[in-house]
MARVOGU-784169 format. One record per residue (C-alpha): residue in one letter; x, z, y. Coordinates in steps of 0.1 Angstrom, whole numbers, padded with zeros to 4 digits, always signed. Layout:
REM MARVOGU-784169
aXZY;...
END
This chain:
REM MARVOGU-784169
m-0055+0329-0095;p-0057+0356-0068;v-0032+0360-0041;h-0017+0396-0045;r-0007+0413-0015;k+0027+0419-0027;p+0038+0382-0048;w+0071+0388-0053;l+0064+0420-0076;l+0041+0397-0097;a+0072+0372-0100;t+0095+0400-0111;a+0071+0413-0136;v+0067+0378-0149;l+0106+0371-0150;l+0112+0405-0171;a+0083+0392-0197;t+0093+0354-0201;h+0120+0336-0208;a+0142+0312-0188;l+0147+0276-0188;v+0176+0252-0171;t+0171+0221-0198;v+0150+0206-0222;e+0160+0180-0247;g+0143+0151-0259;v+0111+0157-0240;p+0080+0136-0248;a+0077+0107-0222;p+0042+0113-0201;g+0010+0107-0220;r+0023+0118-0252;s+0008+0151-0266;p+0028+0179-0256;s+0044+0199-0287;r+0037+0240-0282;r+0072+0246-0267;d+0061+0219-0238;s+0035+0240-0230;s+0048+0274-0233;l+0055+0294-0198;t+0088+0296-0185;i+0103+0307-0151;q+0133+0291-0146;d+0168+0311-0140;p+0157+0337-0121;v+0185+0349-0097;s+0190+0315-0085;s+0153+0308-0077;f+0148+0340-0058;d+0179+0326-0038;d+0165+0293-0033;f+0136+0309-0014;g+0149+0335+0002;f+0144+0367-0021;n+0169+0390-0036;p+0150+0411-0062;s+0174+0438-0065;a+0168+0445-0029;l+0128+0461-0039;e+0127+0491-0029;e+0119+0519-0058;e+0086+0531-0045;e+0073+0497-0049;g+0081+0494-0083;l+0062+0476-0109;s+0035+0500-0116;e+0014+0484-0089;i+0004+0455-0108;n-0011+0451-0143;l+0018+0433-0160;q+0009+0421-0192;e-0028+0408-0171;h-0007+0389-0146;q+0015+0374-0174;d-0013+0366-0195;q-0031+0347-0165;l+0001+0330-0158;r+0004+0315-0192;k-0034+0306-0192;w-0027+0286-0158;f+0004+0266-0170;l-0015+0263-0205;d-0047+0249-0187;q-0026+0226-0163;e-0009+0210-0191;a-0042+0204-0211;q-0056+0182-0178;p-0051+0145-0181;k-0028+0128-0157;h-0040+0115-0124;t-0070+0133-0124;p-0089+0116-0097;f-0109+0150-0086;e-0108+0145-0048;p-0130+0168-0024;q-0159+0157-0002;l-0147+0146+0031;q-0164+0154+0064;s-0145+0130+0090;t-0156+0120+0124;v-0120+0121+0140;d-0105+0095+0162;g-0074+0075+0157;p-0045+0065+0177;n-0058+0036+0196;s-0028+0015+0195;t-0019-0019+0180;l+0014+0000+0162;h-0006+0020+0137;l-0025+0017+0106;w-0052+0048+0103;y-0081+0058+0079;r-0104+0087+0075;q-0104+0091+0039;s-0075+0088+0012;a-0070+0060-0010;k-0091+0052-0041;s-0067+0025-0050;i-0033+0032-0038;k-0023-0003-0046;e-0049-0019-0022;e-0052+0012+0001;g-0022+0031+0002;f+0007+0031+0029;l+0039+0018+0020;i+0074+0034+0036;g+0107+0025+0026;n+0146+0029+0035;g+0159-0009+0023;k+0165+0005-0017;a+0136+0022-0021;q+0098+0018-0016;v+0071+0043-0018;l+0030+0038-0020;i+0014+0069-0004;g-0027+0075-0012;g-0030+0102+0012;g-0047+0124-0018;i-0058+0160-0010;n-0060+0175-0040;v-0039+0148-0062;e-0013+0132-0039;r+0003+0102-0057;l+0043+0093-0042;v+0046+0061-0066;f+0080+0049-0059;n+0101+0021-0072;e+0136+0011-0066;e+0149-0027-0057;s+0172-0026-0086;c+0149-0012-0118;w+0147-0047-0131;s+0148-0058-0169;g+0170-0086-0180;g+0207-0097-0175;p+0236-0095-0197;n+0232-0060-0217;e+0195-0074-0229;y+0207-0107-0232;k+0244-0111-0246;e+0242-0149-0236;y+0236-0142-0203;r+0254-0164-0176;g+0229-0167-0149;g+0213-0202-0159;n+0249-0215-0168;v+0262-0229-0198;p+0289-0223-0223;d+0323-0237-0222;d+0315-0260-0252;e+0283-0274-0234;v+0300-0281-0199;d+0309-0315-0207;h+0272-0325-0224;k+0258-0313-0191;q+0281-0336-0169;e+0272-0363-0190;a+0235-0358-0189;l+0237-0353-0147;q+0263-0385-0150;a+0234-0406-0170;i+0204-0399-0144;r+0226-0409-0111;k+0234-0440-0132;a+0201-0448-0143;l+0188-0439-0105;s+0214-0464-0092;a+0199-0494-0112;k+0162-0484-0100;a+0144-0464-0072;n+0131-0435-0091;i+0123-0416-0128;p+0088-0401-0135;n+0089-0366-0139;n+0051-0356-0150;p+0056-0346-0179;a+0096-0345-0178;p+0114-0372-0196;a+0144-0358-0223;m+0168-0370-0198;v+0159-0349-0172;k+0153-0320-0197;e+0191-0318-0204;i+0201-0307-0173;l+0174-0280-0170;g+0181-0243-0179;t+0170-0216-0194;y+0149-0182-0184;e+0162-0162-0210;g+0175-0127-0197;f+0162-0133-0162;g+0144-0103-0164;q+0119-0091-0137;q+0108-0060-0113;q+0099-0030-0136;p+0077+0000-0122;f+0097+0032-0121;g+0076+0063-0115;e+0060+0088-0093;v+0062+0122-0077;l+0024+0139-0082;v+0019+0166-0056;e-0012+0190-0069;e-0031+0217-0055;l-0034+0249-0075;h-0064+0258-0057;p-0084+0222-0054;f-0107+0221-0020;e-0139+0214-0024;t-0146+0202+0008;v-0125+0192+0039;q-0130+0182+0073;n-0113+0160+0101;y-0096+0141+0074;k-0072+0113+0089;r-0044+0096+0074;e-0021+0073+0090;l+0007+0048+0096;d+0032+0051+0130;l+0044+0011+0124;s+0069+0021+0157;q+0083+0055+0142;g+0081+0048+0101;i+0060+0080+0097;v+0028+0084+0076;k+0008+0115+0083;v-0019+0130+0067;s-0041+0160+0082;f-0072+0182+0073;t-0091+0214+0077;a-0097+0232+0047;n-0110+0267+0045;d-0104+0272+0081;v-0068+0261+0077;d-0054+0233+0096;y-0031+0207+0070;t-0002+0184+0080;r+0015+0163+0053;e+0043+0143+0068;h+0059+0114+0049;f+0090+0093+0055;c+0120+0072+0039;s+0149+0082+0060;y+0180+0053+0060;p+0203+0072+0073;d+0201+0100+0046;a+0190+0076+0018;v+0164+0101+0008;c+0122+0104+0011;v+0107+0135+0029;m+0073+0148+0020;r+0069+0180+0043;i+0034+0201+0039;q+0023+0227+0062;g-0006+0249+0071;s-0018+0267+0101;e-0021+0301+0082;p+0010+0316+0067;k+0008+0318+0025;s-0017+0290+0028;v+0005+0261+0007;n-0004+0264-0028;i+0012+0230-0047;k+0024+0223-0081;v+0048+0196-0081;s+0059+0167-0112;i+0076+0133-0120;a+0058+0111-0140;t+0068+0078-0158;n+0060+0057-0184;h+0097+0054-0191;i+0115+0074-0222;g+0139+0099-0210;e+0146+0135-0203;f+0132+0160-0182;t+0146+0187-0166;n+0145+0211-0139;v+0177+0234-0124;h+0167+0254-0091;n+0135+0240-0086;r+0147+0203-0086;l+0131+0185-0112;n+0150+0154-0129;f+0140+0130-0146;r+0171+0105-0168;g+0162+0077-0189;h+0170+0040-0195;l+0150+0010-0193;e+0139-0003-0232;s+0149-0037-0224;n+0188-0039-0214;n+0196+0003-0214;m+0200+0003-0177;t+0203+0042-0166;i+0171+0051-0142;e+0172+0084-0125;a+0147+0103-0099;m+0149+0133-0087;v+0131+0157-0063;a+0140+0192-0048;v+0111+0214-0039;k+0124+0237-0004;a+0099+0260+0002;e+0095+0283+0038;g+0078+0316+0039;a+0081+0355+0039;y+0060+0359+0011;g+0060+0328-0010;v+0069+0324-0050;s+0081+0299-0068;l+0073+0294-0106;s+0089+0267-0127;n+0094+0252-0160;y+0112+0219-0171;r+0081+0197-0160;q+0071+0212-0129;v+0076+0236-0100;v+0047+0257-0085;a+0051+0269-0045;m+0023+0296-0041;n+0018+0312-0007;f+0047+0295+0014;d+0041+0284+0049;t+0059+0252+0045;v+0071+0230+0015;t+0096+0199+0019;l+0101+0177-0007;y+0133+0156-0011;y+0134+0129-0035;t+0157+0100-0043;f+0161+0079-0074;g+0183+0049-0084;t+0195+0028-0115;g+0231+0018-0127;w+0229-0014-0113;t+0257-0023-0086;s+0263-0054-0068;g+0295-0049-0073;g+0289-0052-0111;y+0293-0085-0112;p+0297-0103-0138;n+0292-0079-0166;f+0271-0053-0145;a+0286-0027-0165;d+0258+0008-0161;v+0274+0028-0135;d+0255+0065-0135;p+0237+0074-0106;h+0237+0110-0114;d+0265+0120-0089;r+0253+0098-0059;l+0217+0113-0062;t+0227+0148-0066;s+0250+0142-0033;v+0216+0128-0015;v+0197+0154-0026;d+0222+0183-0018;k+0231+0170+0016;a+0188+0168+0024;l+0188+0208+0012;a+0211+0218+0036;a+0202+0197+0069;w+0175+0209+0091;y+0141+0194+0089;n+0137+0187+0124;d+0172+0168+0128;q+0165+0148+0099;y+0129+0141+0115;l+0143+0130+0145;k+0173+0111+0130;h+0150+0091+0106;i+0129+0084+0141;k+0155+0072+0161;d+0171+0048+0137;h+0136+0033+0125;n+0128+0025+0166;d+0157+0017+0175;l+0146-0013+0154;f+0110-0017+0160;s+0115-0010+0197;g+0136-0041+0198;f+0104-0061+0205;s+0071-0065+0220;l+0039-0083+0219;d+0008-0076+0242;l-0021-0104+0237;g-0046-0084+0260;q-0061-0062+0231;s-0082-0036+0244;p-0083-0003+0226;l-0103+0001+0199;n-0112+0032+0180;l-0120+0013+0146;a-0099+0026+0117;t-0080-0001+0097;d-0103-0004+0071;e-0134-0008+0093;l-0110-0034+0118;f-0104-0053+0082;k-0135-0056+0074;a-0148-0067+0110;v-0120-0096+0110;n-0128-0105+0078;g-0168-0099+0072;r-0192-0128+0067;k-0200-0127+0106;p-0170-0140+0126;p-0151-0113+0142;t-0154-0108+0179;d-0121-0120+0204;e-0116-0084+0208;t-0110-0074+0172;a-0092-0105+0162;t-0072-0103+0192;y-0062-0066+0182;f-0055-0078+0145;d-0036-0106+0154;a-0013-0081+0175;l-0012-0054+0147;l-0003-0082+0118;v+0030-0095+0140;q+0042-0057+0139;y+0033-0048+0108;g+0055-0077+0096;r+0086-0062+0113;y+0079-0027+0101;l+0078-0041+0063;l+0109-0063+0070;i+0127-0027+0083;a+0112-0008+0053;s+0126-0034+0027;s+0156-0051+0040;r+0185-0027+0055;p+0223-0032+0052;g+0233-0022+0016;s+0202-0031+0003;l+0188-0063-0021;p+0170-0088+0002;m+0135-0088+0006;n+0114-0106-0025;g+0083-0096-0008;q+0064-0093-0045;s+0064-0068-0070;v+0094-0040-0059;w+0060-0025-0041;s+0036-0030-0069;s+0023+0004-0085;d+0015+0009-0120;q+0023-0023-0136;v+0042-0058-0132;d+0016-0084-0134;i+0037-0116-0117;q+0068-0131-0120;t+0092-0113-0097;r+0124-0133-0089;y+0141-0147-0056;k+0124-0180-0049;m+0145-0201-0031;n+0126-0234-0018;i+0112-0214+0013;e+0099-0179+0001;l+0132-0159+0004;q+0136-0177+0035;m+0106-0171+0050;n+0105-0136+0044;y+0133-0137+0072;w+0113-0161+0095;l+0105-0132+0117;a+0138-0115+0121;e+0160-0128+0143;s+0138-0140+0171;t+0121-0105+0173;n+0153-0086+0175;l+0159-0077+0135;g+0192-0092+0131;e+0204-0064+0110;t+0177-0068+0082;v+0194-0102+0076;t+0228-0084+0062;p+0212-0079+0030;l+0206-0115+0023;i+0244-0124+0033;d+0252-0099+0011;f+0234-0114-0014;m+0249-0150-0011;e+0285-0131-0007;q+0285-0109-0042;l+0261-0124-0062;l+0256-0166-0055;v+0286-0174-0045;p+0308-0159-0077;r+0283-0175-0099;g+0274-0204-0080;q+0310-0218-0082;d+0305-0214-0119;t+0272-0235-0114;a+0291-0260-0094;s+0322-0265-0114;q+0306-0265-0150;l+0270-0284-0142;h+0279-0304-0111;s+0319-0311-0116;a+0324-0297-0081;r+0342-0276-0061;g+0327-0251-0035;w+0294-0229-0047;t+0256-0238-0051;t+0225-0224-0062;h+0192-0237-0076;t+0155-0224-0068;y+0153-0188-0083;s+0176-0161-0087;n+0174-0124-0093;i+0197-0092-0091;w+0215-0103-0122;a+0231-0135-0099;h+0211-0162-0118;t+0224-0198-0100;g+0217-0220-0129;p+0184-0243-0133;t+0157-0225-0151;s+0134-0244-0174;l+0108-0249-0151;a+0109-0292-0148;n+0091-0297-0112;s+0107-0267-0096;s+0140-0251-0113;y+0164-0280-0099;f+0176-0277-0060;p+0210-0273-0054;a+0201-0279-0017;a+0189-0240-0018;a+0223-0230-0009;a+0222-0252+0023;w+0191-0235+0034;l+0204-0205+0029;c+0236-0211+0048;q+0211-0218+0074;h+0205-0181+0078;a+0241-0168+0079;w+0250-0196+0107;d+0219-0183+0124;r+0229-0147+0123;y+0258-0158+0142;l+0244-0176+0170;y+0218-0150+0173;s+0245-0123+0174;q+0278-0146+0191;d+0298-0121+0166;y+0331-0140+0161;y+0346-0119+0133;y+0313-0123+0117;l+0316-0160+0117;r+0349-0158+0108;d+0349-0134+0078;h+0317-0141+0061;a+0293-0168+0075;y+0318-0198+0079;k+0333-0192+0044;l+0300-0193+0029;m+0293-0226+0049;k+0323-0239+0037;g+0319-0235+0003;a+0283-0249+0003;a+0293-0280+0024;q+0327-0285+0003;f+0300-0288-0032;w+0281-0315-0012;i+0312-0332-0006;d+0321-0336-0041;t+0287-0347-0051;l+0268-0368-0030;v+0265-0406-0037;e+0263-0437-0021;s+0227-0451-0018;h+0219-0479-0038;i+0193-0490-0010;d+0214-0488+0021;g+0248-0471+0014;t+0244-0438+0030;f+0257-0406+0013;v+0224-0394-0005;s+0219-0362-0031;s+0216-0377-0066;p+0198-0364-0089;a+0172-0352-0062;f+0137-0331-0071;s+0114-0331-0039;p+0100-0288-0050;e+0073-0290-0069;r+0061-0326-0068;g+0067-0365-0075;p+0095-0384-0096;v+0133-0378-0101;t+0147-0399-0070;e+0180-0400-0046;g+0184-0384-0013;t+0149-0364-0012;a+0140-0359+0027;l+0145-0322+0023;d+0176-0326+0004;q+0190-0349+0034;q+0180-0327+0063;l+0193-0294+0045;i+0225-0311+0039;h+0227-0330+0073;q+0222-0295+0094;l+0246-0275+0067;f+0272-0304+0074;q+0264-0302+0113;s+0266-0263+0116;t+0299-0263+0093;l+0314-0288+0120;d+0304-0265+0150;a+0315-0234+0133;i+0351-0252+0130;t+0351-0255+0166;v+0347-0216+0167;v+0372-0204+0143;g+0393-0232+0135;e+0400-0250+0104;r+0434-0251+0090;d+0424-0276+0060;k+0426-0308+0074;a+0417-0324+0045;f+0383-0309+0043;v+0374-0318+0080;q+0386-0352+0076;n+0360-0357+0046;l+0334-0334+0063;t+0333-0357+0092;t+0334-0390+0073;i+0309-0382+0051;f+0287-0370+0081;a+0291-0401+0101;n+0273-0419+0070;l+0253-0393+0060;s+0215-0400+0055;t+0195-0375+0077;g+0160-0375+0058;l+0142-0385+0088;q+0124-0420+0075;v+0089-0431+0088;g+0068-0450+0063;n+0041-0475+0061;w+0013-0455+0074;g+0034-0438+0100;q+0042-0409+0079;l+0073-0390+0078;q+0086-0401+0043;e+0091-0374+0016;w+0112-0395-0007;k+0139-0423+0006;v+0119-0446-0015;d+0085-0450+0006;l+0063-0434-0024;d+0041-0410-0002;q+0004-0419-0002;p-0026-0411+0026;r-0045-0381+0014;d-0019-0370-0009;v-0027-0330-0007;h-0001-0305-0019;y+0009-0271-0002;y+0049-0282-0002;l+0059-0295+0032;a+0093-0306+0020;p+0100-0336+0048;l+0085-0315+0079;y+0118-0288+0075;a+0134-0307+0101;l+0105-0298+0124;y+0101-0260+0114;p+0123-0237+0104;g+0148-0266+0112;h+0155-0281+0149;q+0169-0318+0139;i+0140-0336+0150;f+0141-0319+0186;d+0183-0331+0185;q+0174-0366+0183;d+0172-0390+0217;a+0137-0389+0235;a+0123-0422+0218;a+0134-0406+0184;k+0121-0376+0186;e+0085-0392+0200;t+0087-0411+0169;f+0092-0381+0143;l+0070-0357+0160;k+0039-0385+0157;a+0051-0395+0119;s+0052-0355+0113;r+0016-0348+0128;n+0005-0380+0103;t+0021-0360+0077;l+0007-0327+0084;i-0030-0341+0087;e-0027-0359+0052;r-0013-0327+0034;g-0044-0308+0038;a-0047-0270+0045;g-0021-0258+0017;i-0047-0256-0013;n-0043-0275-0045;g-0071-0271-0065;d-0065-0241-0082;i-0037-0236-0060;d-0039-0213-0030;l-0011-0199-0012;g-0007-0180+0020;w+0026-0193+0028;a+0014-0231+0030;k-0011-0221+0058;v+0012-0202+0078;w+0045-0227+0075;r+0014-0253+0087;a+0006-0231+0112;a+0047-0229+0125;l+0043-0267+0125;w+0013-0274+0144;a+0028-0248+0171;r+0058-0268+0171;l+0038-0300+0182;g+0021-0284+0209;d-0015-0279+0189;g-0024-0245+0195;a-0060-0249+0183;r-0051-0263+0149;a-0021-0238+0143;y-0046-0208+0150;e-0073-0222+0127;l-0046-0217+0102;l-0038-0183+0108;q-0074-0175+0105;l-0077-0192+0073;f-0048-0175+0063;r-0063-0139+0074;k-0097-0145+0057;k-0083-0158+0025;h-0050-0138+0022;v-0048-0104+0038;s-0074-0091+0014;q-0067-0054+0009;t-0074-0028+0035;n-0040-0019+0035;l-0027-0055+0045;l-0005-0055+0016;s-0003-0087-0008;f+0016-0079-0039;e+0013-0117-0051;d+0023-0132-0015;q+0034-0108+0006;t+0059-0140+0023;g+0031-0152+0041;l+0024-0119+0061;l+0062-0124+0071;g+0058-0157+0077;y+0025-0150+0098;g+0040-0131+0129;a+0064-0156+0129;a+0040-0187+0137;l+0021-0164+0156;i+0048-0158+0184;e+0056-0195+0182;l+0021-0206+0198;l+0032-0179+0228;v+0073-0187+0231;q+0096-0210+0209;s+0129-0222+0210;p+0128-0258+0190;k+0166-0262+0196;p+0196-0242+0208;g+0196-0241+0241;q+0156-0248+0249;v+0128-0221+0251;d+0093-0237+0255;i+0070-0210+0267;l+0027-0215+0261;p+0034-0248+0249;d-0006-0251+0247;a-0020-0228+0267;d-0058-0244+0259;g-0052-0243+0223;v-0048-0202+0216;p-0073-0178+0217;k-0084-0173+0255;r-0086-0134+0251;w-0047-0136+0245;l-0040-0153+0284;s-0060-0128+0302;q-0032-0105+0304;g-0001-0098+0284;s+0035-0106+0274;v+0064-0108+0250;v+0093-0088+0258;d+0126-0094+0244;y+0120-0127+0226;k+0156-0137+0211;i+0170-0172+0209;r+0201-0188+0194;e+0227-0180+0219;g+0218-0142+0219;h+0200-0145+0247;k+0170-0124+0252;v+0136-0137+0271;s+0105-0119+0283;v+0073-0135+0292;y+0046-0122+0314;w+0012-0141+0316;s-0021-0134+0334;e-0053-0154+0341;r-0038-0181+0318;k-0008-0187+0334;v+0029-0175+0331;q+0037-0153+0362;s+0072-0146+0355;v+0101-0150+0329;e+0129-0127+0325;v+0161-0134+0306;v+0190-0111+0296;a+0221-0129+0290;g+0244-0125+0255;a+0273-0127+0249;k+0279-0167+0253;a+0272-0181+0290;g+0259-0215+0290;p+0230-0235+0301;v+0194-0232+0288;a+0164-0250+0297;f+0130-0234+0297;r+0098-0257+0298;i+0069-0238+0310;g+0035-0250+0297;t+0015-0237+0326;k+0035-0242+0356;g+0019-0269+0371;d+0023-0278+0406;r+0036-0238+0413;e+0071-0238+0428;a+0097-0220+0410;k+0127-0205+0415;v+0154-0182+0395;l+0164-0150+0409;l+0193-0125+0399;k+0172-0095+0387;g+0169-0067+0412;s+0181-0089+0436;t+0168-0114+0464;k+0196-0138+0454;e+0191-0171+0438;a+0207-0185+0414;v+0216-0223+0412;a+0189-0238+0390;s+0175-0275+0385;v+0136-0277+0387;e+0119-0310+0374;g+0086-0311+0363;d+0081-0278+0341;m+0111-0278+0332;v+0135-0252+0346;t+0174-0256+0339;f+0200-0229+0350;t+0234-0216+0337;l+0233-0180+0325;a+0267-0159+0329;k+0274-0137+0301;g+0256-0102+0307;q+0235-0113+0338;a+0200-0109+0343;y+0176-0134+0355;v+0140-0139+0367;i+0122-0171+0372;q+0096-0164+0396;l+0063-0188+0398;t+0045-0191+0432;
END
């Protein structure tokens, strides 16, 4: 359609000749054939529409009347254009020919490409603000902004009226408790009960998946060029990890275009800004597409979709406002789309939500999100874009910049897809590309955690909240390692804020339902949860016989609550939040532990080692988790105090005779079960008995002789369990866990070999995302950092524990800056020529001694200085161990000469 010298005259003519539209009822879902009414040309609310874009039709001068244009001709052109657009199939994959040889940012803090995404799932960029995630393909003529929201779930009590989160009705409680007691009685008479297939008595204590639900795809915003480009030059799209900004740039028809995308946590809104270097160069159509059935409306260029999930009738709503800038532009709209013609800049503000709230437990009554979403968009429209942009960058970068990693990587002018092929191709990657990729993956994992887990959101599940077109996997919070591994990277790389949603999830959903699970199934006080959960507070077992019964999940989650205190040293958080969680979980075990018929120690019963083996008493993982929970709870009591003396006495007494879960078997292995059932060459992905090595630290709390015994046994078990592949089951997180374990054992070569295997087999998309096993990528960063610096227990830091085992290029020159340890101190390590040159320590809120083991110290002299001074601190140096007492807030430097 031609561009007119006075486009506002054209708009005025059309407004006079057509009718306005405010709301249309009964809108068909995308993909259904539009009716004649759907196709009619409508221009909405003429006065308001002009006001929104800075026009005032009443100010038209008389001499520039409508005689300058042929009213009927242009009305017909506009009507034809709208009809043609409605007739086009959705998501038309027409993209222009690209001519791009641009260079990208030579930094490990960017992903970038010279072409748009052919598959948005495999090549699109992810942005998010915790609650919302968006995949961006960088399309030119058709840009898809595929969005999803964390609470867009099926299931729950509004779908399944008898939903109780895996618990049973009151009239079945006695039967469940009797079934549990029958298993305990059977176990007291014999060592174990086979569980493959599950016997009838085991099935009696399992639960149901009914009403569990899963993540549902939400929809997308479509941004389409009115005049599709046939050829573009200098195309580049990039994701800046440090800023959380996606930029797409290209040149077409001698105009330079830029598109910026971000999802703001402070403003709770997602933003796309389109600019051209020449006036009147932005001509787009904006619409919302979704597979859900509902109503589409448009008021003042604010598109809205409102509907309900078919499964549980939960309200879902998406809103996108179009704000245009430019003196000569015209906006046209109907109930499904907004057209912006001849503008200099157009900014889209979009947000989306559901009727779910965490405060809705247990009935989860639908809370209309409309007012909340409207308020978000109102505030966004009223603010200055530059202020929003800078506020977002500051918020994101304040978190992201809290940790840095330099592996000595050289600048590479390789786009990320080229880098991906160089690393995962048939030929082994060069040291240069592999090192660059390693550093990128660590920081990418941190970026994803920031995008997916912020205060006020649900915790990160690492699966289908990111999926684009359909859900093809079972979405759930799996709490026998996956949910926890998502956060292994958080505390040590200074992202403790991202753990807040996990603590909130425990307090608001798991504890209230988990108290019912504890009392109804286990006849106990306190709270517990089993393996699988969801947004509907599922805490009972499901029907999966080999993995659903795992009441020690609560103890594992409580370790994250305790660590949050250790890393932050926030007394009020410990008193008001973490300690209450820990006390409730400990109370459950005080009521349910039994005396072992083998040695009289206190053990869990029944006990299932995750995803394998028989039903027994006191599996290694159960006991290690309970032991750590009791120890942490007793430590917390010394900080906050406890008036319930009976609780303290019971906890102390049982802890003194609690089975530790650390036993060495007949072939030198760390036993998985209290009875010695392990077999050599028993390959399995799960490593239950090795929790005490990593992520736990129980082995390192032992005296020197016992520690060495258990480290050797751990090594034997790790060798025999293989590389994390069980026939057809090949899990990325299993390899990453092994890498971290080998790092703790001081074998850098084996650890890095497993990280390479993970990269090869599980980083399979050029956008580095995996919708099936994103947990592995988060764990990858944690495991890699363990090779450089690790804190195997509170009060100890090991630096370059096996310098000979890590890639040589890493240690030519590099650093780890602001690695955080459990006392809240920050540690920075600088090395060159494969030797640590200096270590800087900034003490946190807790004063006390810390021991630093420097693996490459050799016979060099070590001295500790107050940073910025020549004054030496009192330190003890024994071999490669440097120990000194840190004063609150003081900075130190360990110099090696």
